[in-house]
C-alpha positions in Angstrom: 31.8 -0.9 29.3 29.2 1.7 28.3 31.7 3.3 25.8 31.2 0.4 23.4 27.5 1.6 22.9 28.3 5.2 22.4 29.5 7.2 19.4 32.8 6.0 17.9 32.7 2.2 18.2 29.3 1.6 16.8 30.1 4.1 13.9 33.3 2.2 13.2 31.5 -1.0 13.1 28.8 0.4 10.8 31.6 1.8 8.5 32.8 -1.8 7.8 29.5 -3.6 8.1 26.4 -1.5 7.7 23.9 -2.1 10.5 26.3 -3.6 12.9 26.7 -0.4 14.9 22.9 -0.3 15.4 23.0 -3.9 16.5 25.8 -3.2 19.0 23.6 -0.4 20.5 20.7 -2.8 20.8 18.6 -1.5 18.0 17.8 -4.8 16.4 14.9 -3.6 14.2 17.0 -0.7 12.9 19.8 -3.1 11.9 17.3 -5.4 10.2 15.8 -2.4 8.3 19.3 -1.3 7.1 20.1 -4.8 5.9 16.8 -5.0 4.0 17.4 -1.6 2.5 20.8 -2.7 1.3 19.4 -5.8 -0.2 16.8 -3.8 -2.0 19.1 -1.2 -3.3 21.6 -3.8 -4.3 18.8 -5.4 -6.4 18.0 -2.0 -7.8 21.5 -1.7 -9.2 20.2 -4.1 -12.0 17.7 -1.4 -13.0 20.2 1.5 -12.6 18.6 3.2 -9.6 20.3 1.7 -6.6 23.6 3.6 -7.1 21.8 6.7 -6.0 20.1 5.3 -2.9 22.9 3.0 -1.6 25.4 5.7 -0.7 22.6 7.8 1.0 21.6 4.9 3.2 25.2 4.0 4.0 25.9 7.7 5.1 22.7 7.8 7.1 23.3 4.6 8.9 26.8 5.8 9.8 25.3 9.0 11.2 22.7 7.1 13.1 25.2 4.7 14.6 27.3 7.7 15.8 24.5 9.8 17.2 21.4 7.7 18.1 
């Protein structure tokens, strides 16, 4: 069942729950880093800066889940 760890499935998981694709691939520290980044950028929404970073992190983690 190696297909579950390559390309489409992890990217699909990350689309709905950021970081889950990295976790499925076995990249625990990347997943934790993504979750921490989303918590920080979510908190930054209060100050008006998180709305710029959140979509960039979301797109990057999708790309990473598909390719890495």
